[in-house]
C-alpha positions as CSV (number, residue, x, y, z in Angstrom):
1,M,-15.2,-14.6,26.7
2,Y,-12.6,-13.8,24.1
3,A,-10.3,-11.7,26.2
4,P,-7.8,-10.3,23.6
5,Y,-10.4,-8.1,22.2
6,E,-12.1,-6.6,25.3
7,M,-11.5,-3.0,25.9
8,T,-11.0,-2.3,29.8
9,D,-13.9,0.0,31.1
10,M,-12.3,3.2,32.3
11,K,-12.7,3.3,36.4
12,Q,-11.8,7.0,36.3
13,Q,-12.6,9.8,33.9
14,T,-10.5,12.7,33.0
15,F,-12.1,16.2,32.4
16,A,-12.1,15.6,28.7
17,A,-14.3,12.6,29.1
18,G,-17.2,14.8,30.3
19,G,-19.6,13.9,33.0
20,F,-19.7,17.3,34.5
21,E,-22.7,18.8,32.8
22,R,-25.8,19.5,34.9
23,H,-28.2,19.2,31.9
24,G,-27.9,16.8,29.1
25,K,-30.0,14.7,26.7
26,T,-29.3,11.3,24.9
27,T,-29.6,12.3,21.4
28,R,-31.0,9.9,18.7
29,K,-27.5,9.3,17.5
30,G,-26.6,8.2,21.1
31,E,-29.7,5.9,21.4
32,F,-28.7,4.4,18.1
33,L,-25.2,3.7,19.0
34,A,-26.3,2.4,22.3
35,R,-28.5,-0.2,20.7
36,M,-26.1,-1.1,18.1
37,D,-23.4,-1.5,20.7
38,K,-25.6,-4.4,22.3
39,L,-26.3,-6.0,19.0
40,V,-23.1,-6.1,16.9
41,P,-21.4,-9.5,17.6
42,W,-17.9,-7.9,18.2
43,V,-16.0,-10.7,19.4
44,E,-17.1,-12.6,16.4
45,F,-16.2,-9.8,13.9
46,C,-13.0,-9.5,15.6
47,K,-12.2,-13.1,15.2
48,V,-12.8,-12.9,11.4
49,I,-10.2,-9.9,11.0
50,E,-7.8,-10.8,13.6
51,P,-5.6,-13.0,11.4
52,Y,-5.1,-10.2,9.0
53,Y,-4.7,-7.4,11.5
54,P,-1.2,-6.2,12.4
55,K,0.4,-7.5,15.4
56,A,2.4,-5.8,18.1
57,G,6.3,-5.9,17.3
58,N,9.1,-3.6,17.5
59,G,7.6,-0.7,15.8
60,R,4.5,1.4,16.7
61,P,2.0,-0.8,18.4
62,P,-1.4,-1.2,16.5
63,I,-4.6,0.5,17.9
64,G,-7.1,-2.2,19.3
65,L,-8.8,-3.9,16.6
66,E,-12.3,-3.5,18.1
67,R,-11.7,0.4,18.4
68,M,-10.9,0.5,14.7
69,L,-13.9,-1.5,13.9
70,R,-16.1,0.6,15.7
71,M,-14.7,3.7,14.1
72,Y,-15.2,1.9,10.7
73,F,-19.0,1.1,11.6
74,I,-19.5,4.8,12.5
75,A,-18.2,6.0,9.1
76,H,-20.6,3.5,7.5
77,W,-23.7,4.4,9.5
78,F,-23.2,8.2,9.2
79,N,-21.9,8.1,5.6
80,L,-18.5,9.7,6.6
81,A,-15.1,10.1,4.6
82,D,-12.0,9.1,6.5
83,E,-11.2,12.7,7.4
84,A,-14.9,13.5,8.3
85,C,-15.0,10.5,10.8
86,E,-11.7,11.6,12.4
87,D,-13.5,15.2,12.8
88,A,-16.5,13.8,14.0
89,L,-15.0,11.8,16.7
90,Y,-13.5,15.1,18.1
91,D,-16.7,17.0,17.8
92,L,-19.2,14.4,19.0
93,P,-19.1,12.9,22.6
94,A,-21.6,10.1,21.5
95,F,-19.2,8.9,18.9
96,R,-16.2,8.9,21.3
97,D,-18.3,6.9,24.0
98,F,-19.0,4.4,21.5
99,C,-15.5,3.9,20.5
100,R,-14.3,4.4,24.0
101,I,-11.9,7.1,23.6
102,D,-11.1,9.6,26.4
103,L,-9.4,12.6,25.1
104,G,-7.7,13.4,28.2
105,R,-5.7,10.0,27.9
106,E,-5.4,9.5,24.2
107,R,-5.9,10.9,20.5
108,V,-8.6,9.9,18.0
109,P,-7.2,7.5,15.5
110,D,-6.3,9.6,12.5
111,A,-7.8,9.4,9.0
112,T,-4.9,7.8,7.7
113,T,-5.2,5.0,10.2
114,L,-8.8,4.4,9.3
115,L,-8.0,4.5,5.6
116,N,-5.4,1.5,6.3
117,F,-7.9,-0.5,8.2
118,R,-10.4,0.0,5.2
119,H,-7.9,-1.1,2.9
120,L,-7.1,-4.1,4.8
121,L,-10.8,-5.2,4.9
122,E,-10.9,-4.6,1.3
123,Q,-7.8,-6.5,0.3
124,H,-9.2,-9.5,2.2
125,Q,-12.8,-9.0,1.3
126,L,-13.6,-9.0,4.9
127,G,-16.8,-7.1,4.2
128,T,-17.9,-10.2,2.5
129,A,-16.8,-12.4,5.6
130,M,-18.8,-10.1,8.0
131,F,-21.8,-10.5,5.8
132,A,-21.5,-14.2,6.0
133,K,-20.7,-14.5,9.6
134,V,-23.8,-12.5,10.5
135,G,-25.9,-15.0,8.4
136,A,-24.4,-17.9,10.3
137,L,-24.9,-16.4,13.7
138,L,-28.4,-15.7,12.9
139,L,-29.2,-19.1,11.8
140,A,-27.3,-20.5,14.7
141,H,-29.7,-18.7,17.1
142,G,-32.9,-19.7,15.9
143,M,-33.5,-17.7,12.6
144,K,-35.0,-19.8,9.7
145,V,-34.9,-19.4,6.1
146,S,-38.0,-19.9,4.3
147,G,-38.6,-21.6,0.9
148,G,-39.1,-18.2,-0.8
149,T,-36.6,-15.9,-2.1
150,I,-37.1,-12.5,-3.6
151,V,-34.3,-11.2,-5.8
152,D,-33.7,-7.6,-6.9
153,A,-30.9,-5.2,-8.0
154,T,-30.5,-1.4,-7.4
155,I,-28.3,1.1,-9.3
156,I,-25.6,2.8,-7.4
157,E,-24.4,6.0,-9.1
158,A,-20.9,6.9,-9.9
159,P,-19.6,10.2,-11.3
160,S,-19.7,10.1,-14.9
161,S,-17.6,13.3,-15.3
162,T,-14.1,13.2,-16.6
163,K,-13.2,16.4,-14.9
164,N,-10.9,14.8,-12.4
165,S,-7.1,14.2,-11.9
166,D,-7.0,11.2,-14.2
167,G,-9.4,12.7,-16.8
168,T,-11.3,9.5,-17.2
169,R,-14.4,7.9,-15.8
170,D,-14.0,4.9,-13.5
171,P,-12.9,2.0,-15.9
172,E,-14.9,-0.7,-13.6
173,M,-18.2,1.3,-13.7
174,H,-20.4,1.2,-16.7
175,Q,-23.6,2.8,-17.8
176,T,-27.2,1.2,-18.3
177,K,-30.4,2.4,-19.5
178,K,-33.4,2.2,-17.1
179,G,-36.5,3.3,-18.4
180,N,-35.5,6.7,-20.7
181,Q,-32.7,7.6,-18.3
182,W,-29.0,6.4,-18.5
183,H,-27.1,5.6,-15.3
184,F,-23.4,5.2,-14.8
185,G,-22.2,3.0,-11.8
186,M,-22.7,-0.3,-10.4
187,K,-25.4,-2.5,-9.3
188,V,-25.9,-4.3,-5.9
189,H,-28.1,-7.7,-6.3
190,I,-29.7,-9.2,-3.3
191,G,-31.7,-12.2,-2.4
192,V,-34.1,-11.7,0.6
193,D,-35.9,-14.3,2.5
194,S,-39.8,-13.7,1.6
195,K,-40.9,-14.3,4.9
196,S,-38.4,-12.6,7.3
197,G,-36.9,-10.0,4.8
198,L,-33.5,-11.1,5.7
199,V,-30.9,-10.4,3.1
200,H,-29.2,-13.9,2.8
201,S,-27.1,-13.3,-0.5
202,A,-25.8,-10.4,-2.4
203,S,-23.4,-9.5,-5.4
204,V,-21.9,-6.6,-6.7
205,T,-21.3,-5.9,-10.6
206,P,-21.1,-3.0,-13.0
207,A,-24.4,-1.4,-13.8
208,N,-24.4,-2.8,-17.3
209,V,-24.9,-6.4,-16.1
210,H,-28.5,-7.5,-16.4
211,D,-30.2,-8.3,-13.3
212,S,-31.1,-11.8,-14.4
213,Q,-27.5,-12.5,-15.0
214,E,-26.8,-12.7,-11.2
215,L,-30.2,-14.7,-10.5
216,A,-28.2,-18.0,-9.6
217,R,-25.8,-16.2,-7.3
218,L,-28.9,-15.0,-5.1
219,L,-30.6,-18.5,-4.4
220,H,-29.6,-20.6,-1.7
221,G,-30.7,-23.9,-3.6
222,A,-33.6,-24.9,-1.3
223,E,-36.3,-22.5,-2.6
224,T,-39.8,-23.4,-3.3
225,R,-40.7,-20.1,-4.8
226,V,-38.7,-17.4,-6.5
227,Y,-39.8,-13.7,-6.8
228,G,-38.6,-11.0,-8.9
229,D,-39.8,-8.2,-11.1
230,S,-40.3,-8.5,-14.9
231,A,-36.3,-8.3,-15.4
232,Y,-36.1,-11.9,-14.3
233,A,-39.1,-13.1,-16.5
234,G,-38.5,-16.0,-18.7
235,K,-35.6,-17.3,-16.5
236,K,-37.3,-20.9,-15.5
237,A,-34.3,-22.8,-16.6
238,A,-31.8,-20.6,-14.7
239,I,-34.2,-21.1,-11.6
240,R,-34.6,-24.8,-12.1
241,E,-30.8,-25.3,-12.2
242,A,-30.0,-23.2,-9.1
243,A,-32.9,-24.3,-7.1
244,P,-34.5,-27.6,-8.4
245,N,-37.7,-27.5,-6.3
246,A,-38.6,-23.8,-7.0
247,K,-41.5,-22.4,-8.9
248,D,-41.2,-19.4,-10.7
249,F,-43.3,-16.4,-9.2
250,T,-41.5,-13.6,-11.1
251,Q,-43.5,-10.7,-12.7
252,K,-45.0,-11.5,-16.2
253,R,-43.9,-9.0,-18.9
254,A,-46.1,-7.4,-21.3
255,H,-44.8,-7.2,-25.0
256,R,-45.5,-4.7,-27.8
257,H,-48.2,-6.7,-29.4
258,K,-49.2,-8.9,-26.5
259,P,-50.4,-6.7,-23.6
260,L,-51.0,-8.5,-20.0
261,S,-54.2,-10.0,-19.7
262,A,-56.5,-9.0,-16.5
263,A,-55.7,-12.3,-14.9
264,D,-51.7,-11.6,-15.5
265,R,-52.2,-8.2,-14.1
266,E,-54.0,-9.7,-10.9
267,S,-51.3,-12.4,-10.6
268,N,-48.6,-9.6,-10.8
269,R,-50.3,-7.7,-8.2
270,R,-50.5,-10.5,-5.8
271,K,-46.8,-11.1,-6.3
272,S,-46.0,-7.7,-5.7
273,Q,-47.5,-7.7,-2.4
274,V,-44.7,-10.2,-1.5
275,R,-41.9,-8.8,-3.4
276,A,-42.2,-5.4,-1.7
277,K,-40.1,-6.9,1.1
278,V,-36.9,-6.8,-1.1
279,E,-37.2,-3.0,-1.0
280,H,-37.0,-2.8,3.0
281,P,-33.1,-3.2,3.1
282,F,-32.6,-0.7,0.1
283,R,-34.1,1.9,2.0
284,P,-31.5,2.1,4.7
285,F,-28.9,1.0,2.4
286,K,-29.4,4.0,0.0
287,N,-31.5,6.7,1.9
288,L,-30.5,6.2,5.7
289,Y,-26.9,5.1,5.3
290,G,-26.3,7.1,2.0
291,F,-25.1,4.5,-0.2
292,A,-27.0,5.8,-3.3
293,K,-23.7,6.9,-4.7
294,V,-20.2,5.2,-4.9
295,R,-17.5,6.7,-2.4
296,Y,-14.6,5.1,-4.0
297,R,-13.0,4.3,-7.4
298,G,-13.3,0.5,-8.4
299,L,-15.6,-2.2,-7.7
300,V,-13.7,-3.9,-4.9
301,K,-13.6,-1.0,-2.6
302,N,-17.4,-0.3,-3.1
303,A,-18.4,-4.0,-2.8
304,N,-16.6,-4.4,0.5
305,R,-18.6,-1.2,1.7
306,A,-21.8,-2.8,0.3
307,F,-21.3,-6.3,2.0
308,A,-20.3,-4.7,5.4
309,L,-23.3,-2.4,5.2
310,L,-25.8,-5.2,4.3
311,A,-24.2,-7.3,7.6
312,L,-25.0,-4.1,9.7
313,I,-28.7,-3.7,8.3
314,N,-29.3,-7.4,9.0
315,I,-27.9,-7.0,12.6
316,E,-30.1,-3.9,12.9
317,R,-33.2,-5.6,11.9
318,W,-32.6,-9.0,13.1
319,G,-30.1,-8.7,15.9
320,L,-32.3,-10.1,18.8
321,P,-31.4,-13.7,17.9
322,L,-27.7,-12.8,18.4
323,A,-28.4,-12.3,21.9
324,G,-30.4,-15.8,22.3
325,E,-33.8,-14.3,21.7
326,V,-35.7,-15.0,18.4
327,R,-38.2,-12.2,17.2
328,P,-41.6,-13.7,16.3
329,A,-42.2,-13.9,12.5
């Protein structure tokens, strides 16, 4: 057991810690946090971050690393800004229980402390490191990556208005046209295992980068099949270079003077039944956890959030193997 990151259980509770109510109910937030408390590999994540985390010295001692990580994850799961996360910890006992905070003994870490912690993770790309660590742990505990990879990308909107203190749009975000509508922001590209739905690779780019340009980054190299929508059509050479044994199962695209045949439409329909799995991670990513719009300026900050959130989505969906159990396929 990795002792430096354990948080000592409180043997006595103060009046502020609660426990005196006659009637109570475990809320959905509480149930979710209790489940994630068991699934998240806290010790392994702390090992990833610890080399960069401030050490105790002559000044103010740093807040426990695991406590800050728990607070950081709450901000992700419930789409909270730094100040809102601090306020929520004062308001909600379920959040304080998750972070092991007793208001009778200590304050909630303030928004500036959370901000500094977030900047530390961004500076050292530790969101990416946590995403990679989750993948390695899942594979080490019995998860297997099949020969099929589904690739896709989604647009994350950024404010296009210049009515801000700088009077400019974010220079690292760009616009792109999808259908007949223009979008300004960035893209999150993912590679998903066609059998399990596990997100095994990801990248973040400005929105004007075409989906197919990130194709090679999303393949692990041992694929036998590559699935994708029509944005990836005509990329056989790129697939062959990144995964020599892979066959191209991307959607066929109709052209102005060359519509799809009935056989092509049927082939696309069958491929779509497999390709639909790539949408499963995007639903919690954008709809449940609120990452349909960027929260920060710049790609680095938002990319760190994206990788950390994808790591948490993989844990939530496939966390059983981390406890030594393999979920049946």
